[in-house]
C-alpha positions as CSV (number, residue, x, y, z in Angstrom):
1,M,-93.0,93.4,-151.5
2,P,-96.4,94.7,-152.7
3,K,-99.2,92.3,-151.9
4,S,-100.4,92.1,-155.5
5,T,-97.1,91.4,-157.3
6,A,-98.0,87.8,-158.3
7,A,-101.3,89.0,-159.9
8,V,-99.6,90.8,-162.9
9,D,-97.2,89.1,-165.2
10,S,-93.7,90.6,-165.8
11,A,-94.2,91.5,-169.5
12,T,-97.4,93.5,-168.7
13,W,-95.6,95.2,-165.8
14,D,-92.5,96.1,-167.8
15,A,-94.6,97.5,-170.6
16,F,-96.5,99.7,-168.2
17,V,-93.3,101.0,-166.5
18,A,-91.8,101.8,-169.9
19,A,-94.8,103.8,-170.8
20,V,-94.6,105.7,-167.5
21,A,-90.9,106.4,-168.0
22,A,-91.4,107.7,-171.6
23,D,-94.1,110.2,-170.4
24,G,-92.1,113.4,-170.0
25,T,-95.2,115.4,-169.0
26,A,-95.2,114.3,-165.3
27,V,-92.0,116.2,-164.3
28,E,-93.1,119.3,-166.3
29,E,-96.6,119.4,-164.8
30,T,-95.2,118.8,-161.3
31,V,-92.7,121.7,-161.7
32,L,-95.4,124.1,-163.0
33,R,-97.8,123.3,-160.2
34,I,-95.1,123.5,-157.5
35,A,-94.0,126.9,-158.8
36,E,-97.4,128.3,-157.9
37,L,-96.9,127.6,-154.2
38,P,-96.1,130.9,-152.3
39,S,-92.5,130.3,-151.2
40,Y,-91.6,128.8,-154.6
41,R,-92.6,131.8,-156.6
42,G,-89.2,133.6,-156.4
43,I,-87.3,130.5,-157.6
44,P,-86.6,130.0,-161.3
45,L,-88.2,126.9,-162.8
46,E,-84.8,125.7,-164.0
47,E,-83.7,125.5,-160.3
48,V,-86.8,123.5,-159.3
49,A,-86.9,121.0,-162.2
50,P,-83.6,119.1,-161.5
51,S,-84.6,118.0,-158.0
52,V,-88.1,117.0,-159.2
53,R,-86.6,115.0,-162.0
54,R,-84.1,113.4,-159.6
55,N,-86.8,112.5,-157.1
56,N,-89.0,111.2,-159.9
57,A,-86.2,109.0,-161.1
58,V,-85.7,107.4,-157.7
59,G,-89.5,106.5,-157.5
60,L,-89.4,105.2,-161.1
61,Q,-86.6,102.9,-160.1
62,G,-88.9,101.5,-157.5
63,L,-91.4,100.7,-160.2
64,I,-88.7,99.2,-162.4
65,E,-87.5,96.9,-159.5
66,R,-91.2,96.4,-158.5
67,R,-90.6,96.8,-154.9
68,L,-91.3,99.0,-151.9
69,P,-88.5,101.0,-150.2
70,N,-86.6,99.5,-147.2
71,G,-84.1,100.5,-144.6
72,D,-81.2,99.8,-146.8
73,D,-82.1,102.2,-149.6
74,D,-80.0,105.3,-150.3
75,L,-82.4,108.3,-149.9
76,A,-79.6,110.9,-150.4
77,A,-81.4,112.3,-153.4
78,Y,-84.5,113.0,-151.4
79,A,-82.4,114.6,-148.6
80,K,-80.5,116.7,-151.1
81,S,-83.9,118.1,-152.3
82,G,-84.9,119.0,-148.7
83,E,-81.6,120.7,-148.0
84,Q,-81.8,122.7,-151.3
85,R,-85.4,123.8,-150.6
86,A,-84.6,125.0,-147.1
87,R,-81.6,127.1,-148.4
88,Q,-83.8,128.6,-151.1
89,G,-86.3,129.8,-148.4
90,V,-89.0,127.3,-149.3
91,T,-91.2,126.6,-146.2
92,L,-91.5,123.1,-145.0
93,A,-95.3,123.3,-145.5
94,D,-94.9,124.3,-149.2
95,M,-92.3,121.6,-149.7
96,L,-94.5,118.9,-148.3
97,Q,-97.4,120.2,-150.5
98,G,-95.0,119.9,-153.5
99,W,-94.6,116.2,-152.6
100,S,-98.3,115.8,-152.4
101,I,-98.6,117.3,-155.9
102,G,-95.9,115.0,-157.2
103,M,-97.7,112.0,-155.7
104,E,-101.0,113.0,-157.2
105,I,-99.5,113.4,-160.7
106,G,-97.7,110.1,-160.3
107,R,-100.9,108.3,-159.5
108,A,-102.6,110.0,-162.4
109,G,-99.9,108.8,-164.7
110,A,-100.3,105.3,-163.5
111,Y,-104.0,105.4,-164.3
112,R,-103.3,106.9,-167.7
113,H,-100.8,104.2,-168.7
114,A,-102.3,101.2,-167.1
115,P,-103.4,98.8,-169.9
116,A,-107.0,97.9,-170.3
117,G,-108.0,94.3,-169.5
118,P,-108.4,91.9,-166.6
119,E,-105.0,92.8,-165.1
120,R,-105.6,96.6,-164.9
121,E,-107.1,96.7,-161.4
122,A,-104.3,94.5,-159.9
123,L,-101.6,96.4,-161.7
124,L,-103.0,99.8,-160.5
125,L,-103.2,98.5,-156.9
126,E,-99.6,97.5,-157.0
127,A,-98.3,100.6,-158.9
128,I,-100.2,103.0,-156.6
129,E,-98.8,101.2,-153.5
130,I,-95.2,101.5,-154.8
131,I,-95.6,105.1,-155.9
132,T,-97.2,106.1,-152.5
133,A,-94.5,104.2,-150.5
134,W,-91.6,105.8,-152.4
135,S,-93.2,109.3,-152.3
136,T,-93.8,108.9,-148.5
137,A,-90.2,107.8,-148.0
138,G,-89.0,110.8,-150.0
139,M,-91.3,113.2,-148.1
140,H,-89.9,112.0,-144.8
141,A,-86.2,112.1,-145.9
142,S,-86.5,115.6,-147.4
143,A,-88.5,116.9,-144.4
144,D,-85.8,115.7,-142.0
145,A,-83.1,117.3,-144.1
146,H,-85.1,120.5,-144.4
147,R,-85.5,120.7,-140.6
148,A,-81.8,120.1,-140.1
149,V,-80.9,123.0,-142.5
150,E,-83.5,125.2,-140.8
151,L,-81.9,124.6,-137.4
152,E,-78.5,125.3,-138.9
153,L,-79.7,128.6,-140.5
154,V,-81.4,129.7,-137.2
155,R,-78.2,129.0,-135.2
156,Q,-76.2,130.9,-137.8
157,E,-78.6,133.8,-137.7
158,Q,-78.6,133.9,-133.9
159,H,-74.8,133.9,-133.9
160,E,-74.7,136.7,-136.4
161,L,-77.3,138.7,-134.4
162,A,-75.4,138.2,-131.2
163,N,-72.2,139.4,-132.8
164,V,-74.0,142.6,-133.9
165,V,-75.5,143.2,-130.5
166,R,-72.2,142.6,-128.8
167,R,-70.5,145.1,-131.2
168,V,-73.0,147.7,-130.3
169,L,-73.1,147.1,-126.5
170,F,-69.3,146.7,-126.1
171,G,-68.0,148.6,-129.0
172,G,-68.4,152.2,-127.9
173,D,-67.2,154.5,-130.6
174,R,-66.8,151.5,-132.9
175,A,-70.5,150.8,-132.9
176,H,-70.9,152.6,-136.2
177,T,-68.9,149.8,-137.9
178,V,-72.1,147.7,-137.9
179,R,-74.3,150.4,-139.3
180,G,-75.1,148.4,-142.5
181,R,-76.0,145.3,-140.5
182,L,-78.3,147.3,-138.3
183,E,-80.1,148.7,-141.3
184,S,-80.5,145.2,-142.7
185,Y,-82.3,144.3,-139.5
186,G,-84.6,147.3,-139.8
187,I,-82.8,149.3,-137.1
188,D,-82.4,153.1,-137.5
189,P,-78.7,153.7,-136.6
190,T,-79.4,157.5,-136.0
191,A,-82.0,156.9,-133.3
192,E,-81.5,156.8,-129.5
193,Y,-82.0,153.5,-127.7
194,F,-82.3,152.1,-124.1
195,A,-79.6,149.6,-123.1
196,V,-81.3,146.6,-121.5
197,R,-80.1,143.5,-119.7
198,A,-82.8,141.1,-118.5
199,R,-82.7,137.8,-116.6
200,A,-85.4,135.1,-116.2
201,T,-86.1,134.1,-112.6
202,N,-88.0,131.4,-110.8
203,G,-88.1,128.9,-113.7
204,S,-88.9,131.4,-116.5
205,D,-86.9,130.9,-119.7
206,A,-84.8,133.2,-121.9
207,G,-87.1,132.6,-124.9
208,T,-90.0,134.2,-122.9
209,V,-87.8,137.2,-122.1
210,E,-86.8,137.7,-125.7
211,Q,-90.4,137.7,-126.8
212,W,-91.3,140.2,-124.1
213,L,-88.6,142.6,-125.3
214,E,-89.0,142.2,-129.1
215,G,-91.5,144.0,-131.2
216,R,-92.0,146.4,-134.1
217,S,-93.1,150.0,-134.3
218,G,-96.0,151.2,-136.4
219,D,-93.7,151.9,-139.4
220,G,-92.5,148.3,-139.5
221,R,-89.1,149.0,-138.0
222,R,-87.9,146.8,-135.2
223,N,-88.1,148.0,-131.6
224,G,-84.5,147.0,-131.3
225,L,-82.2,144.0,-131.1
226,V,-81.7,141.5,-128.3
227,A,-79.6,138.3,-128.0
228,L,-78.5,135.8,-125.4
229,I,-75.2,137.1,-124.0
230,D,-73.5,135.5,-121.0
231,G,-76.7,133.8,-119.9
232,D,-78.8,137.0,-120.0
233,V,-81.0,138.6,-122.7
234,A,-79.2,141.8,-123.6
235,G,-79.6,144.4,-126.3
236,F,-81.0,147.8,-127.1
237,L,-84.6,149.0,-127.5
238,A,-86.2,152.1,-128.9
239,R,-89.0,151.8,-126.3
240,L,-89.3,149.8,-123.2
241,P,-92.0,147.2,-122.6
242,S,-95.2,148.9,-121.3
243,E,-95.7,146.2,-118.7
244,S,-93.5,144.1,-116.5
245,R,-93.3,140.3,-117.0
246,P,-93.6,138.0,-113.9
247,H,-90.4,136.3,-113.0
248,V,-88.2,138.6,-115.1
249,A,-85.8,141.3,-113.8
250,A,-84.4,143.9,-116.2
251,G,-81.9,146.6,-115.8
252,V,-82.2,149.6,-118.2
253,A,-80.4,152.8,-119.0
254,G,-80.9,155.5,-121.6
255,P,-82.1,156.5,-124.1
256,V,-78.7,157.4,-125.7
257,P,-77.2,157.4,-129.3
258,L,-75.5,154.1,-130.4
259,P,-71.9,155.2,-129.6
260,R,-73.0,155.7,-125.9
261,L,-74.7,152.4,-125.6
262,A,-71.6,150.7,-124.1
263,D,-71.7,153.0,-121.1
264,A,-75.5,152.7,-120.8
265,F,-75.2,148.9,-120.9
266,R,-72.7,148.9,-118.1
267,I,-75.2,150.9,-116.0
268,A,-78.1,148.6,-117.0
269,S,-76.0,145.6,-115.9
270,R,-75.4,147.1,-112.5
271,A,-79.2,147.8,-112.2
272,L,-80.0,144.2,-113.1
273,E,-77.5,142.7,-110.6
274,A,-78.9,145.0,-107.8
275,A,-82.5,144.0,-108.6
276,V,-81.7,140.3,-108.7
277,A,-79.7,140.5,-105.5
278,G,-82.7,142.1,-103.8
279,G,-85.1,139.5,-105.2
280,R,-87.1,142.0,-107.2
281,D,-88.9,141.4,-110.6
282,G,-89.6,144.3,-113.0
283,V,-87.8,146.9,-115.0
284,F,-85.3,149.1,-113.1
285,D,-83.0,151.9,-113.8
286,L,-80.1,152.7,-111.5
287,A,-82.0,155.6,-109.9
288,S,-85.0,153.5,-109.0
289,L,-82.8,151.2,-106.9
290,G,-81.5,153.9,-104.6
291,L,-78.1,153.0,-102.9
292,T,-78.5,149.2,-103.4
293,P,-76.2,149.1,-106.5
294,A,-73.5,150.9,-104.5
295,V,-74.0,148.6,-101.6
296,L,-73.6,145.6,-103.9
297,A,-70.7,146.9,-105.8
298,D,-68.4,148.4,-103.1
299,D,-66.9,145.2,-101.6
300,D,-64.3,147.0,-99.4
301,V,-66.9,149.3,-97.7
302,G,-69.3,146.4,-97.5
303,S,-66.9,144.0,-95.8
304,T,-65.8,146.7,-93.3
305,L,-69.4,147.5,-92.3
306,L,-70.4,143.8,-92.1
307,A,-67.5,143.3,-89.7
308,R,-68.5,146.3,-87.7
309,Y,-72.3,146.0,-87.4
310,I,-73.3,142.4,-88.4
311,A,-70.6,140.0,-87.3
312,P,-70.9,140.8,-83.5
313,V,-74.6,140.2,-83.6
314,E,-74.5,137.1,-85.7
315,R,-72.1,135.5,-83.2
316,Q,-75.1,135.3,-80.9
317,G,-76.6,132.7,-83.1
318,R,-80.4,132.5,-83.7
319,S,-81.2,135.3,-81.2
320,G,-78.7,137.5,-83.1
321,S,-80.5,136.9,-86.4
322,V,-83.8,137.9,-84.8
323,V,-82.2,141.2,-83.6
324,L,-80.8,142.0,-87.0
325,D,-84.1,141.3,-88.7
326,T,-85.8,143.5,-86.3
327,V,-83.3,146.4,-86.7
328,D,-83.5,146.0,-90.4
329,R,-87.3,146.4,-90.3
330,Y,-87.0,149.2,-87.8
331,L,-84.7,151.2,-90.1
332,Q,-86.9,150.6,-93.1
333,N,-89.8,152.0,-91.1
334,D,-87.9,155.3,-90.4
335,S,-87.2,154.2,-86.8
336,Q,-90.9,153.9,-85.9
337,V,-91.3,151.5,-83.0
338,E,-95.0,151.1,-83.1
339,R,-95.2,150.4,-86.8
340,T,-92.3,147.9,-86.6
341,A,-94.0,146.1,-83.7
342,T,-97.3,145.8,-85.6
343,E,-95.5,144.4,-88.7
344,L,-93.6,141.9,-86.7
345,G,-96.5,141.0,-84.4
346,V,-94.6,141.7,-81.2
347,H,-95.0,144.2,-78.3
348,P,-93.3,147.6,-78.9
349,N,-91.1,147.0,-75.8
350,T,-89.8,143.9,-77.6
351,V,-88.7,146.1,-80.5
352,R,-87.1,148.6,-78.1
353,Y,-85.2,145.7,-76.4
354,R,-83.9,144.3,-79.7
355,V,-82.7,147.7,-80.9
356,S,-81.0,148.3,-77.6
357,R,-79.4,144.8,-77.8
358,F,-78.1,145.7,-81.3
359,E,-76.5,148.9,-79.9
360,Q,-75.0,147.1,-77.0
361,L,-73.4,144.3,-79.2
362,T,-72.0,146.7,-81.8
363,G,-71.1,149.6,-79.4
364,C,-73.1,152.1,-81.4
365,S,-76.1,154.4,-81.1
366,L,-78.7,154.5,-83.8
367,K,-79.6,158.0,-82.7
368,R,-76.5,159.2,-84.5
369,N,-77.1,159.9,-88.2
370,E,-73.7,158.6,-89.3
371,T,-74.1,155.3,-87.4
372,L,-77.7,154.9,-88.6
373,V,-76.5,155.2,-92.3
374,E,-73.6,152.8,-91.7
375,A,-75.9,150.2,-90.0
376,W,-78.5,150.5,-92.8
377,W,-75.7,150.0,-95.4
378,A,-74.4,146.9,-93.5
379,L,-77.9,145.4,-93.2
380,R,-78.6,146.0,-97.0
381,R,-75.2,144.3,-97.7
382,R,-76.3,141.4,-95.6
383,A,-79.5,141.1,-97.5
384,V,-78.0,141.2,-101.0
385,V,-74.9,139.1,-100.8
């Protein structure tokens, strides 16, 4: 209940409200001024006026009943306006500015129709309090509805985008069926693209990865399309990012025409898995990862070599792990004892002993090229699985 209700008699109040209700200029002026806001400019006036009139009627009822809004009031009319504006493409900022315009015009109307005399000041205080309270309630209700619709539209857009990206990455020869959708996104369907699959690591998030990959070229076209697919950010790009992003690993392949992106994406996925398994961040194609993708993918060969070269040494417990780590570093250093000893901080004879111990436990000789390759493969398999 407004604080000043008792100061103005009912007859004076009713006459004032009747004058406000009879004034048809408030809605018209509000509509005309709102229509000047940027995101309202493409909307016909006849589509703006009904909601303004409806909102104005709710506030006018508050004046008629001479009360402030409370938790029991039905604010559906306000919510409907917020939903409608969001679907019309009106920004939340412009919609809230529209509410401010309506509140300003409502207050001006109160001043215009308040009768002269000793009760004028008290009447205006009460009327402005009621107008402001109902306008504020309407602003909040419509803003909540607007945000809800925005989220719904964003989810729908993301779903549609993901479907398009999936069709291209998994469709093969059927990728041309989304040509129209690609053009609507600003994508040139005749160009060649890199397939990319990226994954955030060490606490980074998928949103950061998407921002890193997205972009537009100088002519305004998109760089490509990406979406969240099976937990990774996947898609196709006309050009790759110029710099790596910390805590992000990405596998790439291409560039190729759209119909060949399915094969390219399969290769990019293999590159990503190999990079992640090796604990590496950055952008990798299959060639840059050497034999690691093959080591990771061939389970039969990997299991056989682990049993042959790793299991006998691991059975020695902690000392066996030290031997394997030393041999791994030794092979990475092209069998250079001195360099390996320096990197491990041990005497060269210690390296020689551990290598000899590995040969003794596995019954092999690292001087034979075939054995050396097999041992390297087994040690890489041990590191990535």
